[in-house]
C-alpha positions as CSV (number, residue, x, y, z in Angstrom):
1,M,123.1,229.6,103.4
2,N,121.9,230.9,100.0
3,S,124.1,234.0,100.3
4,L,127.0,231.8,101.4
5,T,126.5,229.6,98.4
6,I,126.6,232.5,96.0
7,G,129.7,233.9,97.6
8,W,131.4,230.5,97.5
9,I,130.6,230.1,93.8
10,A,132.0,233.5,93.0
11,L,135.1,233.2,95.2
12,P,137.4,231.1,92.9
13,F,136.8,233.4,89.9
14,L,137.4,236.5,92.0
15,A,140.6,234.9,93.4
16,G,141.7,233.8,89.9
17,F,141.4,237.3,88.4
18,T,143.0,238.9,91.5
19,I,146.0,236.7,90.9
20,F,146.5,238.4,87.6
21,L,146.4,241.8,89.3
22,I,148.5,240.9,92.3
23,P,150.7,237.9,91.2
24,K,152.5,237.7,94.6
25,L,149.3,236.4,96.2
26,D,149.0,233.5,93.8
27,R,149.8,230.5,96.0
28,Y,148.0,232.0,99.1
29,L,144.8,232.8,97.2
30,A,144.8,229.3,95.7
31,M,145.3,227.7,99.1
32,L,142.6,229.9,100.8
33,T,140.1,229.2,98.0
34,A,140.6,225.5,98.3
35,I,140.2,225.6,102.1
36,A,137.0,227.7,101.7
37,S,135.6,225.0,99.4
38,A,136.5,222.3,101.9
39,G,134.7,224.2,104.6
40,Y,131.6,224.7,102.4
41,A,131.6,221.0,101.6
42,L,131.7,220.0,105.2
43,E,128.9,222.5,106.1
44,L,126.9,221.0,103.2
45,F,127.5,217.5,104.5
46,L,126.2,218.4,108.0
47,I,123.0,220.3,107.1
48,E,119.8,218.2,106.9
49,S,118.0,219.8,103.9
50,P,119.6,220.5,100.5
51,I,120.1,224.1,99.2
52,S,118.1,225.0,96.1
53,L,118.6,228.3,94.1
54,E,116.4,229.3,91.2
55,V,118.5,231.4,88.9
56,L,116.1,231.6,85.9
57,D,112.9,230.0,86.9
58,N,111.2,230.3,83.6
59,F,114.0,228.4,81.9
60,G,114.5,225.8,84.6
61,V,118.0,227.1,85.4
62,N,118.6,225.9,89.0
63,L,121.4,225.2,91.4
64,F,121.0,222.4,93.9
65,A,123.6,221.5,96.5
66,D,123.1,218.4,98.7
67,R,125.2,215.6,100.3
68,L,126.1,214.1,96.9
69,S,127.5,217.5,95.9
70,S,129.4,217.8,99.1
71,Y,131.5,214.7,98.4
72,F,132.5,215.9,94.9
73,I,133.2,219.4,96.2
74,L,135.3,218.1,99.0
75,T,137.3,216.0,96.5
76,N,137.9,219.0,94.4
77,A,139.0,221.1,97.4
78,L,141.4,218.5,98.8
79,V,143.0,217.7,95.4
80,T,143.4,221.5,94.6
81,L,144.9,222.1,98.0
82,A,147.3,219.2,97.6
83,V,148.4,220.4,94.2
84,T,148.9,223.9,95.4
85,L,151.1,222.8,98.3
86,Y,153.0,220.4,96.0
87,C,153.8,223.3,93.6
88,W,154.6,225.7,96.5
89,Q,158.3,225.7,95.9
90,S,158.3,224.7,92.3
91,G,158.6,228.2,90.8
92,K,155.2,228.0,89.0
93,K,154.1,231.4,87.7
94,A,150.9,233.2,88.7
95,F,149.3,232.2,85.4
96,F,149.4,228.5,86.6
97,Y,147.7,229.2,89.9
98,A,145.1,231.5,88.3
99,Q,144.1,228.9,85.8
100,M,144.1,226.2,88.5
101,I,141.8,228.1,90.7
102,I,139.4,229.1,87.8
103,L,139.3,225.4,87.0
104,H,138.5,224.7,90.6
105,G,135.6,227.2,90.6
106,S,134.2,225.8,87.3
107,L,134.2,222.3,88.8
108,N,132.5,223.5,91.9
109,A,129.8,225.0,89.7
110,T,129.4,221.7,87.9
111,F,128.7,219.9,91.1
112,I,125.7,222.0,92.0
113,C,124.1,222.2,88.5
114,T,120.8,220.5,87.8
115,D,120.1,222.1,84.4
116,F,121.8,221.5,81.1
117,I,122.7,225.1,80.2
118,S,124.5,225.9,83.5
119,L,126.3,222.6,83.2
120,Y,127.3,223.4,79.6
121,V,128.9,226.7,80.7
122,A,130.6,225.1,83.7
123,L,132.0,222.2,81.6
124,E,133.2,224.5,78.9
125,V,135.0,226.8,81.3
126,S,136.6,223.8,83.0
127,G,137.7,222.5,79.6
128,I,139.5,225.7,78.6
129,A,141.2,226.1,82.0
130,A,142.3,222.4,82.0
131,A,143.7,222.8,78.5
132,L,145.7,225.9,79.5
133,L,147.2,224.0,82.5
134,I,148.1,221.1,80.2
135,S,149.9,223.5,77.8
136,Y,151.7,225.4,80.7
137,P,155.2,224.0,79.9
138,L,154.8,225.4,76.4
139,S,156.6,222.5,74.7
140,D,155.4,221.3,71.3
141,R,154.2,218.1,72.9
142,S,152.2,219.8,75.7
143,I,150.6,222.3,73.3
144,W,149.5,219.5,71.0
145,V,148.1,217.4,73.9
146,A,146.2,220.5,75.1
147,L,144.8,221.3,71.7
148,R,143.8,217.6,71.3
149,Y,142.1,217.8,74.7
150,L,140.3,221.0,73.7
151,F,139.2,219.7,70.3
152,V,137.7,216.4,71.5
153,S,136.0,218.1,74.5
154,N,134.5,220.8,72.3
155,I,133.2,218.5,69.7
156,A,131.6,216.4,72.3
157,M,130.0,219.4,73.9
158,L,128.5,220.6,70.6
159,F,126.6,217.3,70.5
160,Y,125.6,217.9,74.1
161,L,124.3,221.4,73.3
162,I,122.1,220.2,70.5
163,G,120.6,217.7,72.9
164,A,120.0,220.4,75.5
165,V,118.2,222.5,72.9
166,L,115.9,219.5,72.1
167,V,115.1,219.2,75.8
168,Y,114.2,222.9,75.9
169,Q,112.0,222.6,72.8
170,T,110.0,219.9,74.4
171,H,109.6,221.3,77.9
172,H,110.7,224.9,77.7
173,S,113.0,224.1,80.5
174,F,116.7,223.0,80.7
175,N,116.2,221.1,83.9
176,F,117.7,217.6,84.1
177,E,114.2,216.1,84.7
178,G,113.3,217.3,81.2
179,L,115.0,214.2,79.8
180,R,111.9,212.4,80.7
181,G,109.5,212.8,77.8
182,S,112.1,214.4,75.5
183,P,112.9,212.9,72.1
184,P,115.3,210.0,72.2
185,E,117.8,212.0,70.3
186,A,118.1,214.4,73.2
187,L,119.2,211.6,75.5
188,A,121.7,210.2,73.0
189,L,123.3,213.6,72.2
190,I,123.5,214.7,75.9
191,F,124.9,211.4,77.0
192,L,127.5,211.4,74.3
193,G,128.8,214.8,75.4
194,V,128.9,213.8,79.1
195,L,130.4,210.3,78.5
196,T,133.2,211.8,76.4
197,K,133.8,214.6,78.9
198,G,133.9,212.2,81.8
199,G,136.0,209.6,80.0
200,I,133.4,206.8,80.2
201,F,133.6,203.5,78.3
202,V,135.4,203.7,74.9
203,S,134.9,207.5,74.9
204,G,137.5,207.4,77.7
205,L,140.3,206.4,75.4
206,W,141.1,210.0,74.8
207,L,142.1,210.5,78.5
208,P,145.1,208.3,79.0
209,L,147.4,210.2,76.7
210,T,146.2,213.5,78.1
211,H,146.8,212.4,81.7
212,S,150.1,210.7,81.1
213,E,151.7,213.5,79.0
214,S,150.7,216.3,81.4
215,A,152.9,217.4,84.3
216,S,152.3,215.4,87.4
217,P,150.4,218.1,89.4
218,V,148.2,218.7,86.4
219,S,147.7,214.9,86.0
220,A,146.6,214.8,89.7
221,M,144.1,217.6,89.1
222,L,142.7,215.9,85.9
223,S,142.4,212.4,87.3
224,G,141.6,213.4,90.9
225,A,138.9,216.1,90.2
226,V,138.3,217.1,86.6
227,V,137.0,213.8,85.3
228,K,134.4,213.9,88.0
229,A,132.8,216.8,86.3
230,G,131.6,214.5,83.5
231,V,130.6,211.7,85.9
232,F,128.5,213.9,88.3
233,P,125.7,214.8,85.9
234,L,125.3,211.1,84.9
235,V,125.0,210.2,88.6
236,R,122.5,213.0,89.2
237,C,120.4,212.0,86.2
238,A,120.4,208.3,87.4
239,L,119.1,209.4,90.8
240,L,116.5,211.7,89.4
241,L,115.2,209.5,86.6
242,E,114.9,205.8,87.5
243,E,114.6,204.8,83.9
244,L,118.1,206.1,83.3
245,N,119.6,204.3,86.3
246,P,120.2,200.9,84.6
247,I,121.7,202.6,81.6
248,V,124.2,204.5,83.7
249,R,125.0,201.4,85.7
250,L,125.6,199.4,82.5
251,F,128.0,202.1,81.1
252,G,129.7,202.0,84.5
253,M,130.3,198.3,84.4
254,G,131.6,198.5,80.8
255,T,133.9,201.3,81.7
256,A,135.3,199.4,84.7
257,A,136.0,196.4,82.5
258,L,137.6,198.4,79.7
259,G,139.9,200.4,81.9
260,V,141.2,197.5,83.9
261,S,141.7,195.5,80.7
262,Y,144.2,198.1,79.4
263,A,145.7,198.9,82.8
264,V,146.9,195.3,83.6
265,F,149.1,195.2,80.5
266,E,150.5,198.8,80.7
267,K,154.3,199.2,80.9
268,D,154.2,202.9,81.7
269,T,153.3,204.1,85.3
270,K,151.3,207.2,84.3
271,R,149.4,205.4,81.5
272,L,148.6,202.7,84.0
273,L,147.2,205.2,86.4
274,A,145.3,206.9,83.6
275,F,143.6,203.7,82.5
276,S,143.0,202.9,86.2
277,T,141.1,206.2,86.4
278,V,138.9,205.1,83.5
279,S,138.2,201.9,85.3
280,Q,137.4,203.6,88.7
281,L,135.0,206.0,87.0
282,G,133.1,202.9,86.1
283,W,132.9,201.9,89.7
284,I,131.5,205.4,90.6
285,L,128.7,205.0,88.0
286,S,128.0,201.4,88.9
287,A,126.2,202.4,92.2
288,P,124.9,205.9,91.8
289,Q,123.4,206.0,95.4
290,V,126.9,205.9,96.9
291,A,128.9,207.5,94.0
292,G,129.9,210.5,96.0
293,F,131.9,208.6,98.6
294,Y,133.6,206.5,96.0
295,A,134.5,209.6,94.0
296,L,136.1,211.1,97.2
297,T,138.2,208.1,98.0
298,H,139.3,207.6,94.4
299,G,140.2,211.3,94.0
300,L,142.4,211.3,97.1
301,A,144.2,208.1,96.2
302,K,144.7,208.8,92.5
303,A,146.0,212.3,93.2
304,T,148.5,210.7,95.6
305,L,149.6,208.2,93.0
306,F,150.0,210.7,90.2
307,L,152.0,213.1,92.5
308,T,154.2,210.2,93.5
309,A,154.6,208.9,90.0
310,G,156.1,212.3,89.1
311,A,158.8,211.8,91.7
312,L,159.9,208.3,90.5
313,P,163.2,207.9,88.8
314,S,161.4,206.6,85.6
315,R,158.0,206.0,84.2
316,N,159.0,202.6,82.6
317,F,158.2,199.6,84.8
318,K,161.2,197.6,83.4
319,E,163.6,200.4,84.5
320,L,161.9,200.8,87.9
321,E,162.4,197.1,88.5
322,E,166.1,197.5,87.8
323,Q,166.5,200.9,89.6
324,P,164.8,200.6,93.1
325,M,163.0,203.7,94.2
326,N,163.3,205.5,97.6
327,T,161.3,203.6,100.2
328,A,159.7,207.0,101.2
329,L,158.2,207.2,97.7
330,W,157.1,203.5,97.8
331,I,155.0,204.1,100.9
332,P,152.6,206.6,99.3
333,L,152.3,204.3,96.3
334,V,151.4,201.4,98.5
335,M,148.8,203.4,100.5
336,G,147.2,204.8,97.4
337,G,147.2,201.5,95.6
338,L,145.8,199.6,98.6
339,S,143.1,202.2,99.1
340,I,141.8,201.9,95.5
341,S,142.0,198.1,95.8
342,G,139.9,198.2,98.9
343,F,142.3,197.3,101.7
344,P,140.9,197.8,105.3
345,L,142.0,200.8,107.4
346,L,141.9,203.1,104.3
347,A,138.8,204.8,103.1
348,G,138.8,202.9,99.8
349,F,137.8,199.8,101.8
350,E,134.6,201.3,103.0
351,A,133.8,202.8,99.5
352,K,134.4,199.5,97.8
353,V,132.2,197.6,100.4
354,L,129.4,200.3,100.1
355,T,129.5,200.1,96.3
356,L,129.3,196.3,96.1
357,K,126.5,196.4,98.6
358,N,124.4,198.8,96.3
359,L,124.9,196.8,93.1
360,L,122.0,195.2,91.3
361,H,122.0,191.4,91.0
362,W,123.2,191.4,87.4
363,Q,126.2,193.6,88.4
364,A,127.5,191.6,91.4
365,L,129.5,188.8,89.8
366,P,131.2,191.0,87.1
367,M,132.1,193.8,89.5
368,N,133.5,191.3,92.1
369,F,135.6,189.9,89.3
370,L,136.8,193.4,88.2
371,A,137.7,194.1,91.9
372,V,140.4,191.4,91.4
373,G,141.5,193.1,88.2
374,T,141.9,196.3,90.1
375,A,144.1,194.5,92.7
376,I,146.2,193.1,89.9
377,T,146.7,196.5,88.3
378,L,147.8,198.2,91.5
379,S,150.0,195.3,92.4
380,K,152.3,196.4,89.6
381,L,153.1,199.5,91.7
382,I,153.1,197.8,95.1
383,F,155.6,195.1,94.1
384,L,158.1,197.5,92.7
385,P,161.6,197.3,94.5
386,H,162.6,200.0,96.9
387,E,165.6,200.9,99.1
388,S,166.3,203.2,102.0
389,G,166.6,206.9,101.3
390,E,170.2,207.2,102.3
391,Q,171.5,206.3,98.8
392,S,168.6,207.9,96.9
393,K,167.9,211.3,95.5
394,P,166.4,213.6,98.1
395,I,162.7,214.1,97.9
396,P,161.5,217.8,97.7
397,L,159.6,219.2,100.6
398,G,156.8,220.2,98.2
399,F,156.1,216.5,97.6
400,W,155.4,215.8,101.2
401,L,153.3,219.0,101.6
402,G,151.0,217.7,98.8
403,V,150.9,214.0,99.6
404,I,150.6,214.0,103.4
405,P,147.2,215.8,103.4
406,L,145.8,213.4,100.8
407,L,147.0,210.3,102.8
408,G,145.7,211.9,106.0
409,A,142.3,212.4,104.4
410,L,142.2,208.8,103.3
411,I,142.7,207.7,106.9
412,V,140.2,210.2,108.4
413,A,137.5,209.4,105.7
414,N,137.7,205.8,106.9
415,C,135.1,206.6,109.6
416,I,132.3,207.6,107.2
417,Y,130.9,204.1,106.8
418,Y,132.3,202.2,109.8
419,P,129.6,199.4,109.6
420,A,131.7,198.0,106.7
421,Y,134.1,196.7,109.3
422,N,132.8,193.2,109.9
423,L,134.7,190.0,109.6
424,A,133.2,188.9,106.3
425,N,134.0,192.2,104.6
426,I,137.5,192.3,105.9
427,L,138.3,188.7,104.9
428,K,136.8,189.2,101.5
429,A,138.8,192.4,100.9
430,I,142.1,190.7,102.0
431,A,141.3,187.7,99.8
432,V,140.6,189.8,96.7
433,I,143.8,191.8,97.1
434,G,145.7,188.5,97.9
435,I,144.4,186.8,94.7
436,G,145.2,189.9,92.7
437,G,148.7,190.1,94.1
438,A,149.3,186.4,93.4
439,A,147.9,186.6,89.9
440,Y,150.3,189.5,89.1
441,A,153.3,187.8,90.7
442,F,152.8,184.4,89.0
443,I,151.1,185.3,85.8
444,F,150.9,188.9,84.7
445,H,154.4,189.9,85.8
446,H,155.7,187.4,83.2
447,F,153.0,188.0,80.6
448,S,153.7,190.8,78.2
449,V,151.1,192.1,75.7
450,K,151.5,195.3,73.8
451,L,148.1,196.8,73.2
452,P,147.5,199.0,70.1
453,R,147.2,202.8,70.6
454,I,145.6,203.4,67.3
455,F,142.2,204.1,68.9
456,E,143.8,207.0,70.9
457,E,144.7,208.9,67.7
458,F,142.6,212.0,67.1
459,D,140.8,210.8,64.0
460,H,139.9,207.5,65.6
461,L,138.6,209.3,68.6
462,I,136.1,211.1,66.5
463,G,135.1,207.8,64.9
464,V,134.6,206.3,68.4
465,M,132.2,209.2,69.2
466,T,130.1,208.2,66.2
467,L,130.0,204.6,67.3
468,I,129.0,205.6,70.8
469,L,126.3,207.9,69.4
470,L,124.9,205.0,67.4
471,L,124.9,202.9,70.5
472,L,123.1,205.6,72.5
473,F,120.5,206.0,69.8
474,W,119.8,202.3,70.0
475,V,119.5,202.4,73.8
476,A,117.3,205.5,73.7
477,F,114.9,204.0,71.1
478,Q,114.4,200.8,73.2
C-alpha cells in the first residue's frame, strides 16, 4: 500500500506535465486521474489501519493517510471529475486541464500531510495552480482577481512559514504535534496562515469575491475542494492536540455565524453561494471528529450549486424572480440546497445530524440556530420561479455530465450513517427547513439590506489579517 500511495501522489503531476507534451490527451488524463484518486480514497476508507510514510524522519516530515483523509480525497476526486466532464465540450485548452490536475494533486498531498513543511509546499502549489485557473479567461478582471488571490494567500503563508520555523527551533521537527510546547507565537502565526487559506472567520472575507468572479467550473473547484485544504490541517491538529480542539471549534462556530449573516442578505447568486461556503466551513470545524463526512457532502452539494448557477439566465435574484429558469436547472438547485440544509434522503441530512450529535454543550444552541439560518439562505434559491424546458434555452450536455455524478454521489453517500434515520431526527430536520423557508417567505424575502463590501478590498484584507493575528496571540497566551 505504501508503493501505491507514492504512485498515487505522483500521478496527477505526471499527468499534468504529460498534458503539456500531448495536449490531445488533456481531458482523458484529467478524468483518469480523478477516477484513480476516487479509487484510492475508497481503498483507504476500507482498510483498518492507517498508512504512515516517513519521508525525512530526522525532520519529522511524514505522510499519514487514514479515514479522515479518505473523505477529503474523495471530495477532491469527485469534484475534479465533475468539473472535467462539465468542461468536456467547452473548448477549454490543454493548459486549463493541466493546471486543474496539478491543483488536484497538490490538494491530495495536503490531505495526507502531518508536518508543517510538506503542508507549506502543498498549499503553495495549490495556490499557484488555483490562481492560474482563475486567470484563465485572461480578462482584466480575472487577472486582477487571480493576483489578489495570490497576494493574500502568499502573505498569509509567509506568516505560516515563520510559525513553522519556530516549531522546528523548539523541537527540531516540523510535525504537527510540535505545536505542543512550542512558543505561543508559533500557534498564532501558523493558525493565521491556515485560517486565511481556508477562508475561516473574518479571514474568509477574501473568498466571496474570488469565488463569485471566477468561471463557474473554477468556482466549483474552489468552493468544493480547494478551501478544504485550509480546513484539513485545522481538523487534524484539533484531533491530535486536545488543547487546540476548543479553539478550532470556537473559530468554526464564529465562521458559521459570519458566513450565514452575509449570505441571507445577498442579492447575487454566486456571492450567496460563496458566503454559504464560508458558513459551511464553520460547520466542518465545529465537530472535528466527523469533519470528513461533512466536508464530503458539502463539496458535492456546493459544486453542484456553482455549476448550476453558471447556467442560470442571470446572477441577480431580482432578475431571476422576473425571468423564470428552466425547471431542469431548478431541480439540481433544490437538491443541492436541501442537502446542505439537511433534508432527509440526501447525504447532507446524515452529515448535519452527525455534526450536531458531536457538538460540545456550549455549541449546541448556537449551531441549531445557525442551521435555521442555513435553511433561510438556501431557500432563496429553492423558491426561485421556474418553467418547463420547452420555452427555455437548451441546457448543454456538459452540464448534465458534470452535475449528475455529483447528485448521484449525494444519494449514494446517504448510506454512510444510516442510524441518523430515526423519527426525532427526521422531524427536526423537516422543522428546521420549514422554519427557514417560512422565515424567508414572510420576512427576509421582503427585507432588503445592502451589506458593505469595504472589508473585501485588498488593503482592508491585510488589516483583517493583523486583527486576527492579535486575536490569535491573545488566545495562544491564555
